[in-house]
N, C-alpha and C positions, 0 to 999 in steps of 0.2 A: 469402624468403617472408613476406609478412605475417602475423604472428601475431594470430588474431583470440579475442577473449575472448566467450564466450556465456552471453549472460544471459536468464532467464526473469521474467515477469511472473504471477503466480498471480491470476488475475480471479476475485473472490469475490461471491456473493450472500448476504454474512452477514445472520444475523437476531440475536434478543437471547439465545440459548442458547449460550452459551461452548463448551461441549462438542461440539455438533455442529460449531461454527465450527472448531474445533481439528480436528475430523476433515477437513473440507474442506481446511483449508490443508495439514496434514500428506499428503494425498495429493496436492496440487499440487508441496510440495517434492519428493515420491516420485518423481512423474513427472520434473519437472525433473533432479533428481539422478542419475535413471538415463541420461540423456541429455548428461553431461557437462557440465552448466550449472555455472558459476564463480559465480554470485550471482543469488540470488532476491529480486525484489521484491513485496510486500504491498499492498495497499490501505490507506487509510484505514479505520479502524473493522472492522481485520479480524475482531479476536476478539469483538467486540460492536457491533452496530448498534441505536444507542438503549440505555436504561438506564446511562447513562455513569458515574453515582455508583456503581452496583450493581456494573459491571465494575471499577471504580478500586482497590474492596476486593481486588481479584486481581491487581495490578498487579506485585508483586514475583514472586509465582508464575509468571506468564503471563510476566515477563522471563526467569525461570529456564526456564521450558518453551521459549521460543526459542531460548535460550543451548542448550539438549540438542538442538533439532532441528537448529540450524546444524553443531554437531560430529556429531550421529549420521547427519545426511547428505552432512556434508563440504562445505557450501556457505557460503559468505557468505551472509547473510539481513537483509534490510532489512525489519524486519519492523513495514510499514505503520506504524500509531499505536497507543496504549493511553493511556489517560485514568490520569493519574499524579496522586495528592493532594499531593506534595511536590515543590518546585523542583529543580533541579541540585546545589544547595548544600545540599540536605537540610531546608530549612525549609519547614514547611506553606504550600500555596497560602491566600491569605489569603480570608476571607469564604466560606469552605466550597465555593470553586471549585477547579478542576482545570487541570491541564497538558495538552495534546494533544500526546503526546511519540511522536517518532520513534526507532527503536532501530536500530544496524548492528553486526551481530556478525560476526566472522571466523568461519575454516574450525573454529578450535579451539573456540568457543563464547564466546569473550572479548566485552566489548560494547567497541565501538571509539569510539561515538559516542553521543550524545542531542540531538535538536533539537526544541526546543518551538515549534510553530507561531507563527509571528509575526502571520501577518494571519488575524484571525478573520471568518468568514462572517458578513455582514449584507446582508440583501436582502430584496426582496419580488419574489415568483416565481408565475407565473401558474400553480401546483399546487394540491394538495390542502391543504397546509401553508401555503403564503402567504407568510406572514413568518418570514424564520430571522434568528436572532441568537446567535451562539455564544458572545458575551461574556457570555451570562446563566449559562453552565456553565462556560467557560473563563476563564483569565488568559491574556494574551499572551505568549509567550514574547520574550527581549531579546537571543539571541545568535545570532551567524550560525556555522555551523558546515560546516568542510571537514575529511574524514576520509582519511587516506592509506589504501591498499589496495595489494594486490600489481600491480593492473592498471590504477592511476590513482586519482585524486582525488576524492571522492565530495562533491558539493555537497547538502546537504539541504533541502528543502522541502517543505510540505506543502500541497496541493488550493489553497486560496483565494492562496495565495502565488504562484502562476504568473500572476497579474494585474498583478502589479507587477515590471516590467522591470529596476527598479534593483537588486533583490534577486538577480537572475539575474545581471546583469553583475558586481555584488559579488562573488558566490562565485568567478565567473570571476578576478577580479581576485586573488583569495585562493587562486587556483592548481587550481580545481575543473576536470575533466576531464570529468566526469558530473555532470548534475543528477537527482536523485530526485524525484517528485512523486506519491507516493500520496495517494488521492484519494476523494472519493465525490460527485461531480460531480452536480446534481441532472439529473431526465432534460432538462427545458426548457434549462438553463443549458448542460448538456453539448452538446446538439442545435446549440446556437446557436455557442458558443464554443470548445468543448473543443479541437478540433483545430488552429484557428487560433492559440490560445495556447500550447500545445506547441511549435507551428512556429515562432512569433515569440521565443519562451524559447530556443529552438535557436540562432536565427539572433543573437538578440542576444547571446549569452554563446559562442557557436561550441563548445558543449559538446553532447553526445548527451544527450537530455531523454528521462528514462522516465517515462511516465504510467501508474501502477498504478491500474484503477478499479474501484469496485464496480459491480455491475450488476443491474437488474432491480427487484423489489418487495420490499419490507423491511416487516415488522411491527414497529415501534417500541414498540409497547405491545401484549404478549400480552392483557390485558383488553379490547382493542380490536381485535381481530384482521383487521376489515373496512376497518379505517383504514392506509393503507400510505403509504411514501414511495418513489419510483421514480427511481434512478439510472441514468445514461447509458451505464457501462461503455465500449467500445470503446478498450481499453487500448492503449498503441502505443509505438513507439520512435520517434524523431526524430532522425534524425543531425545533426552539427553546421552541414549545408548545408541542413538544413531539408526532407531527405526521410524518408519512413517507411520504416521498415526492419523487415521482417518474414521470418523464414525459416522458421517452423513455428508451427502452432496446434493444439492437442490438447484435447478435451473430455473431462474425465475420466471421464464416464459412458459414454462410447463406447470409451475407449482399453483395445482388447483385454488389452493386457498386465496391465493393473490392475484385470481383472474381478473377481477376488477380493476386493480392497478395497472397488469400488463396490458390491458385492453386501453388504459388511459396514458399511455408511455407519454404519447405527444401532449406536451404542454397546454396547446390549443383546446383540448378535450377537458371534462370534468375531472380534477385531480383532488377529490375528496379524499383518496386514500394515500394520497402523498402531499400532506399540509404545507410541509418545508417547502419542498420545491414550488410549491404554487404560490406561496409569499416571495420566493426568489424571483418570479417572473416580473415584478415591481421594480427591480434593481439592475437586472441583468439585460444585455441588449437583445433582441429579437434577432434570430438568424434565418436568412432566406432558405437555407441548405437543410434545416433541421429534419432531423430523420427520427422515424416511429423506431420502435422496439421490434428486432426482427426476430420473430417468432421461428424463423426455418434459414437460421443463417448457413446451413450446411447445405441449403438448396439454391443457394443465390451466388454461387461462386464465380459464375461466369459476368457478373454485374462488373461494368466499367468501375464504378464508385462502391465500397463496399457499406453494407447496412451495418448499422451498430448493434451488435449482439448484445442478448439480454444478460445481467449478470448471474455467476452463478456463485453460491455459497456453499463453503466448504466448512464443515465442522470437525473439532475435535476436541478432546478432554484434556485438562492439564493435571498429572498426578504429581503434587508435589513430595508425596511422602517416597513414591518408587523411586524420583528423581534422587533424593535426598540419600537412599539405599545404593544408589548407583555410584554416588560421589563419596562415601564411605567406603565402598568394596573397592574402587581405584581411586586412591586418594591423589590425583593429579597435582593439585597445588602445594600439598605437603612435598612430592617429590620433585618439583620443579625447581631447576639450578640456575636457569638463566633470568637475567632481571630484563623485563619490559620496560621500558621508559617511554611514556607517551609525551608526544612533542606537542605541547598545547600553545606555542608560540606562532 
């Protein structure tokens, strides 16, 4: 009988309040762990949406928190992305910029890999922001990462990276079985391209592609709460033969088994069900604008300031045997005649 590996995406509606985001993240991980998940994947900017310079001050603390979460709940954790003020070799990022770093932890809480986003988003989008240029804040990474796990090799990507087929193919050449893509696609670009890009990269690489997205409206500047950025969401798993894979989706706000945790989403209440978030209150600043979990997000569309939506947890099974059959039936790497050269300088 084929042995399946259960994965879970925690789709988030992160805001600028790190502590509230941690509660949402922990609640999603808790739900996933209780259902036998082996690996949990968070989206880009999971810990703080906006205020990247502020969040970077907590890189080491949030890395440690993520390690504790992986160990406490017994899962591999792909911790979305965190803004990091230093490069993998420990040297500071030049010109006051940051790296957009994706970290992978094993079930013991050990950090297996760090991938720094190579392709930085630069585009003009028909939305309220208009012009995006991550290069103003971030320095591009320059190293491809494939990490070994108990259930296969993980090729790490971030958001805009999925527009570049050569990266996906190179990760496959380096041994990847699964590609992770924590993302925060804008609503407009996601609506137009998200599903097509995930599917194309799965077919290019013959890997399962995991697209973990931010969703909904985000206040990136608390002093201007009426100005929001909207992300597409629609997190999904695409198998190596280009098919969308879904076994279950749970909205944390309506998950009866975790009702106590959702009631206590505000850190000022009893957080016995979210112990790691409760501990984080001792080292994270309090926010006067802290929001409670919005159990009725769809009914609050007329609010000036959007309430933070509860996380959703999307589950899928990875079938390594079926993927190997796909690769044997269509031998892409064997037939490929072009040489892809990764520029790591």
